[in-house]
N, C-alpha and C positions, 0 to 999 in steps of 0.2 A: 787171738784167735778167736775165731766168731762163735757164738755162742749155739747149740740147736734148741730148735724151740720141739716140746711133745709130739709127737705125732695125733694129728685129728682136732689140733685144738683149735685151727684157721675153720671146720667145717663144722664145727658145734657155732661159733659165732656166725655164720652164713644162715646155717638153720635158724639160728633164736628170729634174726632180720628177720626172716621170710614168716615166720610164725608172727610176726608183729605187722608184719603189712596184711597179712590175709585177719588177721582180727581187726585190724582199722576197718578195711574195707567191709567186713561184715557188719560192723557197727554200723557204718555209712548207710548200708542196705537195708539196715534194721528200721532205722532213721525216717527213708524213703519212705519206707513201705508206709510206713504210719501215717506220714504227712500226707499220702495220698490217700489213705480213709478208704470205705466201702467199697467204692468207685474202681478200684481199683482190679485188674484182670485178675490177678493173681487170686479174690475173694469169688466166691459160690454163692456169698449171701445175696437177698434182691437188691434193686439198684434203689442210689440213696435216694437224696434232695427231689431228682427229677418225677419220683414215682408218687402218685394219688389214686387214695382208690376209687372204686369206679363210682358210687352214687355220690352226689352233692350233698348229702347230709351225711355223709362218711368222713371230710373231710376233716385234720386233726388240726387242732388250738395251736396258733404259735407257738413255739417251743423250742431249745434245743431239741438233738433226735435223741438224746439216750431214754432209754428205758421205751423204742416205740414199738416193742414188741409187747411189751402191757396194754398202750393204749388199743394195738388192735383190736382187745376182748371188749374194750370200750366202746369201739366202733360199729361192733355184730351187737348191741344191746341197746345201743341210743337208737340204732335203726329199727330194731321191733318198736319202739317207742312212740316213733312219728304216727301221728293220725292219722285216716284217712283223709287223700286228698293232699296230704300235705307236702306234694310234690317232689319225696323221696322216691329214686329207683331201686330200692331194695325190694323182697319179695315181699307180699303185701299178708296181713295176717285174714286166717283161714276164713275170722266171724266178717269180713268185707267182700265175698264174693257170694253171699245167698243169692238166689235166685231173681233180677229182677221180680219187683213187686210184693215180695215177702218182707215179712217185719222183720227187724233187726231185732233179735232176742238176746237180752242182758242174761247174764249169768244166775244160777236157779241160785235161789233161797234157800236154807236147811230149816227154819221154823218162820212163826208168823212172832208179830210184836204183841204180846197180851198186853189188855186195857190194863189200868192201875184198878184193884177192887173198886167194888162200889161202892163201901161204905167201910170203918176201922173194922168193924166183925168178922168183914168176909164172908156173912153169914149166905144162906140158901134164900131168905129173903129179902136181902137188900139185892144180892144177882139176879132175882126172878124180877123183882119190878122193875128192874131197869130195863132187863133186857125184854119183857115185854111191852114196857112201853114204849122202846125204840119200834118194836116190829109193828104196833097199832099206828104210829103216827108218818105220816108221808111227810117226805120234804121236799119233793117238788110237784107241781098242778099240772097235770094232765088235760085238756080239756076236750080232744077228740080219743077216746079208746073203746078198745074193739072190746067189747063185755056180749056179742050176740047169744053165747053160749048161757050165759046166766040169764038173759033177759028173755030167749023163747024155748028153754027147757026145761022145765022143773027137777026133772031125774037126776037124783043126787048121784048118778055118772058121769053127769060129765059136770067141768069143774070149769068156774072164773078164769081161764088163763087171760088176762088182758094184754095187750100190746099198747105201747101209745102212740100215736099217730098224728100228733102235732106234726105240721111242715118243719119247722126247729132243727128237729130229732131225725128227719128223712129217709123213714122208714116208710110214709106215703109216699114218697116220691118212687124209692126201689119198687114198690108194689104196681105204683098206675106203668113204671118202667118196667115189669114183667122181670128185675134184675134181682129182684130179694133170694136172701136162703137162710131156713127153716133147718135149725137141729135139736129133734126132738132123744130126749133121752126117757124109755122108761123098761118096766120090769114087767112083762105081760100085761098091760094094760089093756083095754078094749075099749076104752075111749079115746077114740082118732077123730072126734070133731072139730075139736082144732086145727090140726093136719091138716082137714078134710078142705077147711073154710080156709086155711090160706095157701091151700093146692089149687085152688079153683079158680082166688085170687093173680094167681100166675107164678106163685112163688116157686121160689123151690125147694122140695122140703125130703129130708134125709130123715128116718126114722131108724134108731138103734134100736131092738129089739135080739138080746137072745132066744127067744122064744120061734122066733119063726123056723120054717123049714127049711128054707133054700139060704144061701150065702147074700143072693142079693137080689132084690125082685123090685122093677118096675112095676105097682101098680097102677096109676094112670101117668097122664104126660106128663105131668113134675111131682109126683108122691114115689121116692125108695124108702123100701125096707131092707134094711141091714142086719145079718144075725152077729152083731157084734155087739159088746155090754160095754160100757164108759167106767173106767175104773181110776183109781188114782194112781195106779204102776201098771207098768207094762209086766207081761207074764217074764219067769226065766225059761230062757230059749229051750233047756231039759223039757218043763212043762210043756210048752208052747207044743213040744213034740210029739210030746205023750197021750194030750189030749187035743187036736187037731181041732174038733168039731167046739170045743169051749174056748174062745176067742174073747180076750178081752184087751181093752188097751186102754191107755190116755187121751184123752181128748186130743194134746194136740199132738199126739204120733198118729190119731185118726187124721187131722187135717195136711201134716205133712205128707203122708201115703195117698190122701185126696187129692193134692194140690191144692184147698182153698185157703186163703190167706184170710177172710172174713167172714162171720156170720154175723147176720144181721140181727135174727134172732135165739136164742139158746134158750133151749123148754126142757128141765128137769122134775120126774119125778122119780127119784130114786128109791124111795122103802128105808130110807134114813141111812144110806150112804152118800147123801148129799152134801153130807157135813164135809168129809175124807175129799172127795170129788173139788169141794167149793174150797176147800183149800190146797190143794195141788193146781187149781185153775191162777189162785192168787200165786203160791211159788214158784210156778213157770211165767208168770207173765203171757198167759195165754187170755186175759182177761181183756187186753188193751186191741184183741182180733173179734169182739164180740158188742153187738149195738144195743141188745135189750135181755134181760135177763128175767125168766121166771123159773121160781123154784118150789116144788112143795117141801114146806119142811115140817120134820117129825119129832115132836118134843115129849114123849111120853118113854122113853129111853135117850140115855147115850148118842146110842148109833153106833155103824159097824168101827172099832177100832179107837173110841175114844172113851177116854176112862178119868179114873180120879173123882174128888168126892164130888157132891154133888154142886157146890157152888162153882169150885174149879170148872165142869163142866158148863156152866152154864158163862162163865165169864169166857170161857174157849170159843162159843156160838158166839158172843159179843163182840167178841175182836174178831172176829172171820166177819161178822158185820161190817163193822166201825173200818175192815183193810178196801172192802170195795166203796167202802163213801170216801175214803183216802185215794182210791182210785178212779175219782169222779162218778160212780155210780151214786144215785139218786130213787130210795124208794119214791113211786107213783102213787102206788096201789097196793094194799093189805085185804087180804080176803080170812076171816076165823071162820071156816067148818063147823058147823055145831052139828051137824051129822055124826062126829065122831066121838071116840072116847074123852070124856075131859080130865086126860090127864096129864100131869106135867111130872118128867122124871118118875113112871109107877103111882104118882099120890092126885089124888084130885082135891088140890089145892089151888089158891090163886083167880078161882073161877076159870080156867085157860084152856082152852081145849089142846086134844093133839095133834092138830095138824093147821097150819096156815098154807097158804099161798101169797107170794111175793113176787111184784115186777119191781126193777131197775130198767133206769134208762143210763147209757156212756152218755154223759152231756159235753163229749168231744169227741162223737162218732159225726166222724165225716163220709 
């Protein structure tokens, strides 16, 4: 007699077969998707090997595709390092977009480079003798100087402001073509003989003096007066808002506001503020925009915001003047004012005057 099978055993076997077949199909589909890679429509990632960044300087280096997202960060950084004119199509650096004709500014420096001490003792005697010898020795010969104020008027109020008119330094050419520009920085001085002479010769003269009554005065065809004081820092906006008539600016800020890219002559009589102003011109690289410098320097005290021992103060002064030399400025005229007290840092020593007028020419000026 036939033996009966338990109910449901055949259905269980069929169920196991179907599950096995489904598992095999799933494994095969998974394997096919892995072989298809990121180009498969089932993925929402960016296209694979056919995609390239927009700029030629951003093309990835040959290699496997693993880690492509990490290299995208490198693309961005390398794009910013492409030098101007390098042919890249990435966004240029802001510094490349200065107005046409304006000088390209370098990053600001924070302090000048101090020169080595004059001697092992680091004494005032050593520093003072080096400094006084330096400002009394011209570094370049100038065959044609404008010293008419010294020659035609013996009044002590008229000082010998001298410019070099040798053709090799271009100022004479600019004067003849009525294209020269003079900036005069002063503090209430009545001596305008030099400015008037330059204006009468056709130079565009801008005199900055906080004591004038109006913001801007056109005194004559070529002579402007501005109620501005040149400082070694710009005022804080809150301070400027509270004192609208006490305008101080850095020279670099004035040049930007006026749209002037070059100054043929910069004359400064700043009553002991000259050291910090000169330091600012050096640190912000404004000197390359200036053809000739005429500075009255004061030695009877350290000057505004200059501190330290006497020997370190003189070392600082000397280091500033050496920075001028490193910028290709050469001293061509030195005048010792014997009408002023013979004081050097409040002492009657070294046979020094408390006031000297020095003139430099930028030998690279075009």
